Backbone bond lengths (Angstrom), bond angles and torsions (degrees), N, CA, C in turn:
res aa  C-N    CA-C-N  psi(-1)  N-CA   C-N-CA  omega(-1)  CA-C   N-CA-C  phi
1 M - - - 1.437 - - 1.522 111.31 -
2 A 1.264 121.84 0.18 1.457 123.33 -171.89 1.522 111.97 -55.04
3 G 1.310 114.45 164.24 1.454 122.23 179.83 1.513 108.47 -179.30
4 E 1.326 115.76 -163.38 1.462 121.45 177.19 1.519 108.41 -90.83
5 L 1.325 117.58 129.73 1.457 122.23 -174.72 1.527 110.59 -126.02
6 L 1.329 116.18 132.28 1.461 122.19 172.79 1.516 107.83 -103.68
7 L 1.325 116.42 120.70 1.464 123.01 179.68 1.522 107.82 -111.94
8 V 1.351 116.29 120.48 1.458 121.28 -178.55 1.523 108.47 -120.41
9 D 1.342 115.67 111.02 1.457 121.17 179.21 1.519 108.06 -152.73
10 D 1.345 116.25 139.96 1.458 119.97 -177.71 1.530 113.62 -86.51
11 D 1.326 117.54 -4.76 1.460 121.51 177.14 1.532 107.60 -91.98
12 P 1.350 117.47 105.34 1.464 119.67 -174.54 1.534 113.64 -59.66
13 A 1.335 117.06 -39.19 1.468 119.67 -179.20 1.530 110.35 -65.56
14 F 1.332 117.12 -47.72 1.461 120.72 178.64 1.529 110.13 -60.62
15 G 1.330 116.18 -44.06 1.463 120.44 -179.14 1.513 112.73 -59.75
16 R 1.344 115.77 -45.79 1.473 119.38 179.94 1.524 111.53 -64.14
17 V 1.336 116.17 -45.07 1.466 120.19 -178.58 1.533 110.28 -63.08
18 M 1.339 116.15 -46.79 1.466 119.64 -178.83 1.525 110.98 -66.29
19 A 1.333 117.35 -41.25 1.468 120.76 178.85 1.525 110.67 -61.29
20 T 1.321 116.65 -42.84 1.469 120.64 179.13 1.527 110.46 -63.89
21 A 1.329 116.22 -46.53 1.469 120.56 -178.25 1.525 111.42 -63.77
22 L 1.315 117.27 -42.13 1.471 119.85 179.69 1.530 110.81 -73.04
23 G 1.330 116.30 -32.06 1.460 119.65 174.99 1.517 111.77 -63.48
24 R 1.329 116.84 -38.49 1.467 120.94 176.88 1.524 111.82 -66.52
25 R 1.302 116.23 -20.88 1.469 120.95 179.56 1.524 111.63 -94.74
26 G 1.332 116.35 12.14 1.452 120.50 170.94 1.520 116.51 102.96
27 F 1.323 119.17 -0.11 1.457 120.95 -179.59 1.521 110.99 -86.80
28 A 1.322 115.54 145.24 1.463 121.86 169.20 1.528 104.85 -92.38
29 V 1.339 116.71 102.58 1.462 122.23 -170.59 1.524 111.46 -96.63
30 T 1.340 114.83 132.08 1.457 122.05 170.95 1.518 105.93 -114.27
31 L 1.330 116.40 129.55 1.460 121.88 -174.82 1.520 110.57 -108.00
32 A 1.344 115.58 135.07 1.467 122.11 175.59 1.526 107.82 -130.90
33 G 1.335 116.23 152.37 1.459 120.07 -177.18 1.520 114.30 -112.52
34 S 1.345 117.56 2.75 1.457 119.92 -178.14 1.525 110.52 -156.00
35 V 1.323 115.76 166.73 1.464 121.06 177.28 1.526 109.56 -63.65
36 G 1.338 116.66 -43.99 1.464 120.55 -179.34 1.520 112.52 -60.14
37 E 1.316 115.89 -44.58 1.467 120.33 179.38 1.529 110.42 -65.03
38 A 1.329 116.76 -40.42 1.462 120.87 179.06 1.526 111.16 -66.16
39 R 1.341 116.77 -40.86 1.478 120.07 177.63 1.527 109.99 -58.47
40 E 1.315 116.24 -44.24 1.466 120.46 -179.37 1.537 110.19 -63.89
41 L 1.333 116.53 -42.51 1.463 120.09 178.85 1.524 111.77 -64.25
42 L 1.324 116.78 -35.79 1.467 120.38 -178.82 1.525 113.01 -69.26
43 T 1.325 117.62 -13.47 1.468 119.04 174.47 1.526 110.49 -76.05
44 R 1.348 116.02 -21.73 1.466 120.82 -177.81 1.520 113.72 -109.13
45 L 1.341 117.02 -27.15 1.460 121.41 -174.47 1.530 111.55 -105.64
46 T 1.304 115.60 153.99 1.472 121.28 169.84 1.532 106.98 -131.27
47 P 1.332 116.45 74.95 1.467 119.79 -176.26 1.529 112.15 -66.72
48 T 1.314 114.23 147.79 1.469 120.54 176.35 1.513 111.01 -84.52
49 H 1.344 116.43 -19.64 1.461 123.10 -179.27 1.525 108.70 -139.72
50 A 1.340 115.32 151.34 1.465 119.24 177.46 1.519 109.70 -148.61
51 V 1.325 114.58 146.31 1.466 122.37 173.86 1.522 105.68 -126.70
52 F 1.348 116.46 115.03 1.457 121.79 -178.52 1.519 110.02 -114.99
53 D 1.330 115.85 127.62 1.459 120.53 172.27 1.528 107.05 -73.40
54 L 1.318 116.86 144.41 1.460 120.62 -178.63 1.526 111.31 -69.68
55 R 1.325 116.67 -51.72 1.472 120.64 -176.91 1.523 109.89 -101.09
56 L 1.320 113.66 118.82 1.455 120.97 178.70 1.532 108.05 -124.99
57 P 1.331 118.01 160.49 1.470 119.53 -174.21 1.528 113.87 -60.32
58 D 1.316 118.10 -29.65 1.458 120.64 -176.19 1.528 113.51 -114.43
59 G 1.329 116.95 20.06 1.462 119.25 178.65 1.511 111.60 152.77
60 S 1.313 114.40 -154.17 1.461 121.35 -177.43 1.523 110.32 -118.90
61 G 1.317 115.34 142.63 1.459 120.21 175.03 1.522 111.95 -61.12
62 L 1.334 116.88 -20.31 1.471 120.42 177.91 1.524 111.45 -62.18
63 E 1.336 117.36 -28.01 1.465 121.07 178.17 1.525 111.64 -62.73
64 L 1.329 116.08 -27.38 1.460 121.20 -175.66 1.526 112.87 -82.82
65 V 1.330 116.36 -23.00 1.475 120.07 -175.54 1.525 111.55 -58.97
66 P 1.342 120.13 -54.79 1.468 118.39 -179.20 1.529 113.33 -66.15
67 L 1.337 117.19 -29.37 1.465 119.61 177.49 1.528 110.97 -62.33
68 L 1.330 115.70 -49.21 1.458 119.18 179.62 1.524 110.78 -69.24
69 R 1.314 117.81 -39.99 1.459 121.32 -179.04 1.537 110.37 -60.10
70 A 1.346 117.42 -38.14 1.466 121.28 179.03 1.528 111.54 -67.64
71 R 1.339 116.56 -37.13 1.470 120.54 -179.08 1.522 113.05 -81.72
72 Q 1.310 115.91 -32.96 1.467 121.55 -173.70 1.526 108.43 -138.88
73 P 1.327 118.59 80.96 1.471 121.59 -174.01 1.532 114.77 -57.47
74 Q 1.319 117.74 -27.58 1.467 120.44 -177.61 1.522 113.32 -91.88
75 A 1.328 117.24 2.13 1.464 120.50 -177.70 1.525 110.86 -62.30
76 R 1.315 114.98 144.00 1.464 122.03 175.09 1.524 106.48 -94.07
77 I 1.339 116.81 115.36 1.466 121.40 -174.36 1.518 109.69 -115.67
78 L 1.324 115.13 126.36 1.456 122.43 178.89 1.524 108.73 -116.47
79 V 1.333 116.36 129.20 1.463 121.40 176.08 1.524 107.51 -105.71
80 L 1.344 115.71 129.54 1.461 122.15 178.65 1.518 109.45 -110.19
81 S 1.324 115.79 145.32 1.457 118.72 177.01 1.516 111.30 -148.26
82 G 1.302 115.17 135.76 1.455 120.91 170.80 1.520 110.51 -83.21
83 Y 1.321 116.43 -7.04 1.462 123.47 -178.82 1.517 108.61 -123.82
84 A 1.311 117.21 50.10 1.457 122.41 -173.58 1.530 111.89 -62.16
85 S 1.333 114.40 140.84 1.457 120.53 175.04 1.521 108.33 -152.04
86 I 1.299 115.65 158.67 1.464 120.29 179.77 1.526 111.06 -61.67
87 P 1.342 119.76 -45.67 1.468 118.68 -179.89 1.532 113.88 -59.88
88 T 1.350 118.03 -41.24 1.461 118.20 179.37 1.527 111.13 -70.52
89 A 1.316 117.46 -32.24 1.470 119.94 175.83 1.519 109.93 -63.64
90 I 1.311 116.84 -44.12 1.472 120.96 179.17 1.521 109.76 -63.50
91 D 1.342 116.94 -43.71 1.471 120.36 178.22 1.527 110.55 -59.10
92 A 1.321 116.56 -44.90 1.469 120.38 -178.72 1.520 111.03 -60.66
93 I 1.313 116.94 -45.41 1.464 120.54 -178.66 1.528 110.57 -67.72
94 K 1.335 117.13 -41.32 1.472 120.32 177.93 1.522 111.63 -61.03
95 L 1.329 116.95 -35.03 1.461 120.99 179.87 1.526 112.65 -75.68
96 G 1.332 116.83 -15.11 1.459 119.85 177.04 1.509 115.93 121.38
97 A 1.333 117.72 4.85 1.466 119.04 176.99 1.527 109.22 -66.46
98 T 1.303 115.62 146.90 1.456 121.38 177.95 1.516 110.78 -80.20
99 Y 1.332 115.75 -35.25 1.456 120.26 -174.63 1.523 109.63 -155.57
100 Y 1.326 116.18 160.10 1.468 123.53 -178.44 1.517 107.32 -137.30
101 L 1.324 116.94 127.44 1.457 120.77 179.87 1.523 111.02 -130.29
102 A 1.322 115.62 148.58 1.460 121.52 174.70 1.522 108.61 -88.82
103 K 1.324 116.02 139.51 1.464 120.83 174.39 1.516 108.28 -75.61
104 P 1.276 120.45 154.39 1.461 127.62 1.47 1.529 111.33 -79.82
105 V 1.318 115.49 148.15 1.459 122.09 176.79 1.518 108.63 -134.52
106 D 1.312 114.56 162.03 1.454 119.76 174.34 1.526 108.74 -120.86
107 A 1.309 116.59 175.42 1.465 121.20 -176.39 1.524 111.34 -61.62
108 D 1.319 117.79 -34.84 1.464 120.12 179.59 1.527 111.21 -64.78
109 A 1.335 117.37 -38.97 1.473 120.41 177.30 1.523 110.49 -65.42
110 V 1.323 116.97 -37.92 1.464 120.86 177.40 1.521 110.16 -63.45
111 L 1.318 117.04 -44.64 1.467 120.71 178.99 1.525 111.60 -63.19
112 R 1.343 116.59 -41.16 1.472 119.57 177.45 1.526 110.62 -61.65
113 A 1.326 116.62 -38.98 1.465 120.25 178.82 1.527 110.38 -65.72
114 F 1.321 116.99 -41.43 1.455 120.11 177.80 1.526 111.25 -64.37
115 D 1.334 116.74 -33.40 1.461 121.41 -179.95 1.521 113.11 -78.39
116 A 1.336 116.97 -13.48 1.470 120.98 -177.51 1.518 109.68 -58.54
117 A 1.309 114.82 158.93 1.461 120.68 -179.48 1.525 110.54 -55.12
118 E 1.320 115.34 153.03 1.457 120.79 177.68 1.521 110.00 -56.32
119 P 1.323 117.34 144.81 1.458 119.34 177.72 1.517 110.34 -64.19
120 A 1.302 115.74 148.78 1.461 121.23 -179.44 1.525 108.17 -109.53
121 P 1.344 118.74 95.65 1.450 120.69 -177.91 1.522 112.80 -56.36
122 A 1.324 117.60 -33.53 1.464 120.03 179.21 1.516 110.75 -64.19
123 A 1.327 116.62 -38.34 1.461 120.12 -179.74 1.522 110.76 -68.05
124 V 1.332 116.68 -37.31 1.452 119.86 179.45 1.518 110.50 -66.21
125 S 1.335 117.22 -38.61 1.458 119.29 -178.43 1.520 111.84 -70.00
126 Q 1.331 117.53 -13.65 1.454 120.55 179.38 1.527 111.89 -88.83
127 V 1.333 117.73 1.87 1.456 120.50 177.68 1.520 107.40 -64.88
128 P 1.327 118.14 126.02 1.452 119.63 -177.17 1.525 111.66 -65.71
129 E 1.331 115.76 143.37 1.454 120.47 177.53 1.520 111.13 -69.20
130 Q 1.345 116.50 -31.36 1.462 121.48 179.50 1.520 108.20 -80.57
131 P 1.330 118.70 118.83 1.464 119.82 -179.11 1.527 111.55 -67.56
132 L 1.331 115.03 156.74 1.453 120.45 177.81 1.525 109.83 -66.52
133 S 1.314 115.73 148.96 1.459 119.43 176.99 1.525 109.02 -71.93
134 V 1.322 116.00 159.84 1.461 121.08 179.10 1.526 109.47 -60.24
135 R 1.323 116.38 -40.96 1.466 119.76 179.08 1.520 111.46 -61.60
136 R 1.331 116.97 -40.53 1.463 120.47 -179.19 1.529 110.67 -67.03
137 V 1.334 116.73 -42.62 1.465 120.64 178.43 1.528 109.71 -61.98
138 E 1.356 116.08 -43.93 1.460 120.06 178.25 1.528 110.42 -60.36
139 W 1.338 117.03 -45.05 1.467 121.81 -179.25 1.526 110.68 -59.99
140 E 1.336 116.68 -45.79 1.467 119.78 -179.09 1.527 111.19 -65.62
141 H 1.325 116.62 -37.75 1.466 119.92 177.90 1.533 110.14 -64.78
142 I 1.305 116.67 -45.33 1.470 120.62 178.33 1.520 110.00 -59.51
143 Q 1.322 117.09 -44.41 1.468 120.27 -179.63 1.529 111.84 -62.97
144 R 1.343 116.92 -39.60 1.459 119.64 178.99 1.526 110.93 -65.62
145 V 1.339 116.98 -44.69 1.471 120.74 179.74 1.521 109.95 -64.90
146 L 1.323 117.19 -41.20 1.455 121.22 178.63 1.532 110.44 -61.13
147 K 1.319 116.66 -41.91 1.465 120.62 178.13 1.531 110.33 -64.83
148 D 1.347 116.19 -43.47 1.471 120.68 178.84 1.531 111.60 -61.31
149 C 1.337 116.45 -27.18 1.471 121.52 179.87 1.531 111.23 -93.38
150 G 1.305 117.17 14.40 1.461 120.95 177.19 1.523 113.56 65.57
151 G 1.324 117.08 27.17 1.455 120.25 178.94 1.523 113.84 82.99
152 N 1.300 118.01 1.09 1.466 122.61 -179.07 1.530 109.20 -78.85
153 V 1.335 116.31 109.16 1.461 122.00 -176.26 1.525 111.35 -63.75
154 S 1.313 118.20 -41.23 1.465 120.93 -179.80 1.529 111.20 -63.17
155 A 1.325 116.95 -44.55 1.468 120.73 179.15 1.532 110.23 -65.56
156 A 1.339 117.19 -40.93 1.464 120.59 178.24 1.516 110.84 -63.69
157 A 1.326 117.18 -40.99 1.469 121.10 178.54 1.529 110.17 -61.18
158 R 1.319 117.39 -42.24 1.467 120.48 177.40 1.533 110.41 -63.48
159 A 1.319 116.70 -44.47 1.467 120.83 -179.64 1.528 111.18 -63.42
160 L 1.325 116.48 -34.76 1.466 121.24 179.89 1.525 112.84 -85.87
161 R 1.344 115.48 -4.65 1.469 122.34 -177.10 1.525 110.83 55.77
162 M 1.330 114.12 49.74 1.456 119.70 178.05 1.514 108.20 -136.48
163 H 1.300 116.46 155.89 1.457 121.42 178.91 1.525 108.86 -65.92
164 R 1.334 116.03 142.75 1.458 121.00 -178.22 1.518 112.09 -57.64
165 R 1.329 117.85 -41.39 1.473 120.54 -179.29 1.528 111.60 -65.93
166 T 1.321 116.32 -36.31 1.465 119.62 177.09 1.527 109.69 -63.15
167 L 1.328 115.79 -43.64 1.464 119.61 177.90 1.520 110.57 -63.35
168 Q 1.316 117.42 -42.53 1.463 119.85 178.96 1.528 111.23 -60.87
169 R 1.334 117.45 -39.98 1.470 120.57 177.69 1.523 110.41 -62.67
170 K 1.336 116.21 -44.73 1.462 119.82 179.66 1.531 110.87 -62.80
171 L 1.320 116.58 -39.84 1.463 120.02 178.70 1.524 112.08 -69.17
172 G 1.324 115.90 -27.13 1.463 120.21 -179.70 1.516 112.98 -73.19
173 K 1.337 116.59 -21.76 1.469 119.85 178.48 1.516 108.94 -73.39
174 R 1.304 115.69 152.61 1.474 119.73 -179.93 1.516 110.51 -76.47
175 S 1.314 116.84 132.01 1.466 120.44 -179.67 1.531 110.73 -70.34
176 G 1.305 118.12 -22.88 1.460 121.41 179.91 1.506 113.08 -66.60
177 S 1.318 117.87 -22.15 1.463 120.32 -179.38 1.515 112.21 -86.93
178 L 1.321 116.55 3.15 1.457 120.16 -178.83 1.510 108.44 -83.88
């Protein structure tokens, strides 16, 4: 899967380590430490892959997504964030990112993200404008943890750091009222 990769991150140690690891996996990596530096590089490069940090000293890596997408429509773009949130993930995907990951990550996670199925723009446009309620988000999180624990309420309660009876009460409520 190798190709030309633009890596934009303001942490020099992380950037060097990730660039080296991705270079060993066949990518020709160009490293930038800011939005301005990346913008300048994008006037000369047409990378097939990109990894953009969300928070950079002079702006957001999200600014770079539409720039690269306009120059290289087939590019695989990954946005990384140490401050991951659902709204920024949605923004990244709407702008054209292929994938969004929370830091810390390693080169294997980046490769898995690049290998992920093509983004579905139609699915992104179906994201409701009205955000989910806190109760609904909590319910979905509980359901995911419960599934990960094989339906074991005690194990899920431990994973959620909540008392088993509290979890049982929450599960006893109807999800439709959320």
